[in-house]
C-alpha positions as CSV (number, residue, x, y, z in Angstrom):
1,M,-3.8,12.6,-7.2
2,S,-5.9,15.4,-5.9
3,V,-5.0,18.7,-7.6
4,R,-7.1,20.5,-5.0
5,N,-4.8,19.3,-2.2
6,V,-1.7,20.4,-4.1
7,I,-3.2,23.8,-4.6
8,L,-4.0,24.0,-0.9
9,G,-0.4,23.0,-0.1
10,L,0.9,25.7,-2.4
11,L,-1.3,28.3,-0.9
12,S,-0.1,27.2,2.6
13,Q,3.3,28.5,1.5
14,R,1.9,32.0,0.6
15,S,-1.0,33.6,-1.2
16,R,-0.8,33.3,-5.0
17,Y,-2.6,34.2,-8.3
18,G,-4.1,31.4,-10.4
19,Y,-1.3,31.6,-13.0
20,E,1.3,31.5,-10.2
21,L,-0.3,28.3,-8.9
22,L,-0.2,26.7,-12.4
23,Q,3.6,27.5,-12.6
24,A,4.3,26.3,-9.1
25,F,2.3,23.1,-9.7
26,Q,4.2,22.3,-12.9
27,A,7.6,23.1,-11.2
28,L,6.7,20.8,-8.3
29,A,5.4,18.0,-10.6
30,G,8.5,18.0,-12.8
31,G,7.3,20.0,-15.7
32,R,4.5,20.0,-18.2
33,E,5.7,16.7,-19.8
34,T,5.2,15.0,-16.4
35,W,1.8,16.5,-15.6
36,D,0.1,18.7,-18.1
37,L,-2.3,20.6,-15.9
38,K,-4.5,23.0,-17.9
39,P,-5.2,26.6,-16.7
40,A,-8.9,26.0,-16.8
41,Q,-8.5,23.1,-14.3
42,I,-6.6,25.4,-11.9
43,Y,-9.3,28.1,-12.1
44,M,-12.2,25.6,-11.8
45,T,-10.5,24.1,-8.7
46,L,-10.0,27.5,-7.2
47,L,-13.7,28.2,-7.6
48,R,-14.6,25.0,-5.9
49,L,-12.2,25.5,-3.1
50,K,-13.5,29.0,-2.6
51,E,-17.1,27.8,-2.6
52,S,-16.1,25.1,0.0
53,G,-14.6,27.7,2.3
54,L,-11.1,26.2,2.0
55,I,-9.6,29.3,0.3
56,A,-10.5,33.0,0.2
57,E,-9.5,35.9,-1.9
58,D,-6.6,37.7,-0.3
59,D,-7.1,41.4,-0.2
60,S,-4.2,42.1,2.2
61,T,-1.7,42.2,-0.7
62,P,-2.4,45.1,-3.0
63,S,-2.3,44.2,-6.7
64,D,-1.0,46.3,-9.5
65,A,-3.7,44.5,-11.7
66,P,-7.1,44.7,-9.9
67,E,-8.6,42.1,-12.2
68,K,-6.2,39.5,-10.9
69,R,-7.4,37.6,-7.9
70,R,-4.9,36.4,-5.2
71,Y,-6.0,33.5,-3.1
72,A,-5.0,32.4,0.4
73,I,-5.8,29.2,2.4
74,T,-8.3,29.5,5.2
75,P,-8.2,27.6,8.6
76,A,-10.6,25.1,7.1
77,G,-8.3,24.7,4.2
78,Q,-5.3,24.1,6.6
79,E,-7.4,21.4,8.3
80,E,-8.2,19.7,5.0
81,L,-4.6,19.8,4.0
82,R,-3.5,18.3,7.3
83,R,-6.0,15.4,6.8
84,W,-4.7,14.8,3.3
85,F,-1.1,14.6,4.6
86,E,-2.2,12.1,7.2
87,T,-4.1,9.9,4.7
88,P,-2.1,7.3,2.7
89,V,-2.4,7.5,-1.1
90,R,-4.3,4.6,-2.6
91,A,-3.1,3.1,-5.8
92,E,-5.6,1.3,-8.0
93,P,-3.5,-1.3,-9.7
94,Q,-6.5,-3.6,-10.3
95,R,-8.1,-1.0,-12.6
96,D,-6.0,-1.6,-15.7
97,E,-7.3,-0.6,-19.2
98,F,-4.9,-3.0,-20.9
99,F,-6.2,-5.9,-18.8
100,L,-9.8,-5.1,-19.9
101,K,-8.7,-4.8,-23.5
102,L,-7.0,-8.2,-23.3
103,M,-10.0,-9.9,-21.7
104,L,-12.3,-8.4,-24.3
105,A,-10.0,-9.7,-27.1
106,L,-10.2,-13.2,-25.5
107,A,-14.0,-13.0,-25.0
108,T,-14.9,-11.5,-28.4
109,G,-12.3,-12.7,-30.8
110,Q,-12.2,-9.2,-32.2
111,A,-8.4,-8.8,-31.7
112,D,-5.4,-11.1,-31.5
113,P,-4.3,-11.1,-27.8
114,R,-0.7,-11.8,-28.7
115,R,-0.7,-8.8,-31.0
116,L,-2.1,-6.6,-28.2
117,I,0.7,-7.8,-25.9
118,Y,3.3,-7.0,-28.6
119,T,1.8,-3.5,-29.2
120,Q,1.7,-2.7,-25.5
121,R,5.2,-4.0,-24.9
122,A,6.5,-1.8,-27.8
123,S,4.8,1.2,-26.3
124,L,6.2,0.6,-22.8
125,F,9.7,0.2,-24.3
126,Q,9.3,3.5,-26.1
127,E,8.2,5.3,-22.9
128,L,11.0,3.6,-21.0
129,H,13.5,4.9,-23.5
130,R,12.0,8.4,-23.4
131,L,12.2,8.5,-19.6
132,A,15.8,7.2,-19.5
133,A,16.8,9.9,-22.0
134,L,15.1,12.6,-20.0
135,R,16.7,11.3,-16.8
136,M,20.2,11.6,-18.3
137,T,19.6,15.3,-19.0
138,L,19.0,16.1,-15.3
139,D,21.6,17.2,-12.9
140,P,21.4,15.3,-9.6
141,S,22.8,18.3,-7.7
142,T,19.8,20.5,-8.7
143,S,17.0,18.0,-9.8
144,L,17.2,15.1,-7.5
145,A,13.5,15.2,-6.7
146,H,12.6,15.0,-10.4
147,I,15.1,12.2,-10.9
148,L,13.5,10.2,-8.1
149,L,10.1,10.7,-9.7
150,L,11.4,9.5,-13.0
151,D,13.0,6.5,-11.3
152,Q,9.6,5.6,-9.9
153,A,8.1,5.8,-13.4
154,V,10.8,3.6,-14.8
155,M,10.3,1.0,-12.1
156,H,6.6,0.9,-12.9
157,L,7.3,0.5,-16.6
158,E,9.7,-2.3,-15.8
159,A,7.1,-4.1,-13.6
160,D,4.5,-3.7,-16.4
161,L,7.0,-5.3,-18.9
162,R,7.5,-8.2,-16.6
163,W,3.8,-8.6,-16.2
164,L,3.3,-8.7,-20.0
165,D,6.0,-11.4,-20.2
166,M,4.0,-13.4,-17.5
167,I,0.7,-12.9,-19.4
168,E,2.3,-14.0,-22.7
169,A,3.8,-17.1,-21.1
170,R,0.4,-18.1,-19.6
171,L,-1.9,-16.9,-22.4
172,D,-2.8,-20.4,-23.5
173,D,-3.8,-21.4,-20.0
174,V,-6.0,-18.3,-19.7
175,R,-7.7,-19.2,-23.0
176,K,-8.6,-22.6,-21.6
177,Q,-10.5,-21.0,-18.7
178,P,-14.1,-19.7,-19.0
179,I,-14.4,-15.9,-19.5
180,P,-16.0,-14.4,-16.3
181,E,-19.7,-13.9,-16.7
182,P,-22.1,-12.0,-14.4
183,E,-24.5,-13.9,-12.2
184,L,-27.9,-13.4,-13.8
185,R,-30.4,-12.1,-11.3
186,P,-34.1,-11.6,-11.9
187,R,-35.2,-8.1,-12.6
188,G,-37.9,-6.2,-10.8
189,R,-39.0,-6.0,-7.2
190,P,-38.2,-9.0,-5.0
191,T,-41.2,-11.1,-4.0
192,K,-42.2,-11.4,-0.4
193,G,-39.5,-13.3,1.6
194,E,-36.7,-12.5,-0.9
195,K,-34.0,-10.0,0.1
């Protein structure tokens, strides 16, 4: 997710200080345990947004602390935010670190693939338990948005657990297949007539 776009959205509500943006971001994301954004990332993003002309320092609101900078969204920032809202979010489910770890274990023999699956499954169950316990502490009358976010995370974990079951059931079939290898191409400049 683009932290810069969330900052633009928060600044579209009203001008804010960097620390206010950090607090607003964490409240919106469901707390620090959901998304641990560091203050340095907020300030670095503010600098880049300012350099891009998407935000500006807001001098219209007097500050009791002159060293604090208050930021406001610019018309260019409003346009960028509008484009972001109109663009679908792309998930990247085919970029999976566990999949690469499993394939390397099969290719190199450096680790037992079944053990990797068991370890990953145990970790997913622990996270599932943690999220379920957290969800139980929330009041639906005041925290429904956070509950919905946790429900999404739980559903993703459940899908990952089903996927691990499927991999484990078909692991012997995968082992029988050749490990993907790159097509070797000659190095250097192509000769005349080659493209």
